C-alpha positions, 0 to 999 in steps of 0.5 A: 500500500503506497499510501501507508508507506508514504505515511510511514516515511513521512512520520520518520522524516518528521521525527528525524531519521538517524543515519543507521536507519537511512542506510536501510531506507535509501536502498528501499527508496531506490528499489521503487519501480514506480518513478513517481513513488521513488521521487515522492519518497526521496523528496520527503526524506531529503529535507530530513538529511541536511545534516548528513551530506553524503545522504543528502547528495545521494537523495539529490542525485536520485531526485534529479535523475528521476525528474530526467526520466520523467522528462521534467527537464526544467525542474531537473535543471533547477534541482541540479543547479541547486545541488551544484550550488550546495555541493560545489565540489561534487562531481556528480552534481556537476555531471547532473547539472550538465545533463539536465541543462543540455536536456532543458535546452540551456547549452551554455550552462551545460557547457560550463558544467561539463567544463567544471568536470573536464577541468578537474578530471584527467584524460585517462578518466571516463568522466573526462571523455563524457564531459569533453564529448558533451561539450563538443556535441553542444558546440557542434549543434550551436550557431558557432560549431567551429568552437568545437575544433579545439576540444576535438583536437584536445581529445585527438591528442588523448585518443589512446585513453578513450573508453570503449563506451565513448569510442563510437561517439568520439569517432562520429564527432571527430569526423563531423564535417566543419 
């Protein structure tokens, strides 16, 4: 009974949820197959964990990802923007902000968020490739596609590190006519 579960979680959140209990509650929330339920539970619990930064980050991620799945891109962008503001050193916050901004048709914001990630990651890291490819894709689709050239050149000099999961997309971008 979803309503009973919601009432129970609401009562837990109102009383304050100890970290040991959250370690059981969080996986239970993530296992909800109904995205609407998952979001409702995550939104209910998140305000109760502001004193537990790790759990706060996990729940914020869950909320942004859920909104993206639902296609609520502007709401996901707003949540991700707040996430990155509250946790400016969280790579996951910046990655979600980049993805949500791109989905919400805010390419400049997406490029800036990916730049935060690529500026702190190394070419041997998968996230560097994801960010660089994201930035190149955004720039190629913009009114100034020539701005992607420097990124493609930089990726080309690091091609021995391209992870298999990004190899096809990199190859496709690298052969895009200018």
